Residue, then its C-alpha position, 0 to 999 in steps of 0.5 A: m343608335r346601331a352605329r353607336l353600338v358598333f363604334v364604341p367597341l371598335a374604339a375601345m379595341a383600337l385604344l387597347a391595341a395601342a396600349p402596349g406600344v405606349l407602355a413600352d415607350r414609357l418603360v424605355i424612357d423611364n430606364v434611360r432617366q433612371a440610368e442618367q440619375r444613377g450617373e451611368e454615363r454611356p456614349r450618345h448617339g452620333l459620337t465618332m469612334e474617336q470621341v468614344a475612345a477619348g471619353f471612355g477609354e479603350p474598350n475591353e473588346r472590339v468586335p469587327a463590323v458585319g453587314e451592310p451598312p457595317i455594324s461593329r461594336w465595342r464592349y466595355t465592362t458595363f456597356t456595349v456601344y454599337f457603331e454604324h461606320d464610325r458613328v454611335l448607333h446605340s449604347v446599351k447596359q450589359h446584363d448582370 
């Protein structure tokens, strides 16, 4: 009986501790789905710089690479593309 009194609160605390991460994952997935539904195309992970330029045109600005591995970014009107070497890491929507 005593073990049960300890286990139940510990189990509840563990579930609550995991909840923010689950919620954050859900929000990211929902935002991606909403962007896809609105037709907001952005470069996908793994595309080359050449493929991005061919599919989306020249960026408004090319920010030089920094760090190791080299991370550079291209700024477009509605999104920014982050590259590691010559491959897309992420593309994110610009804040309004």
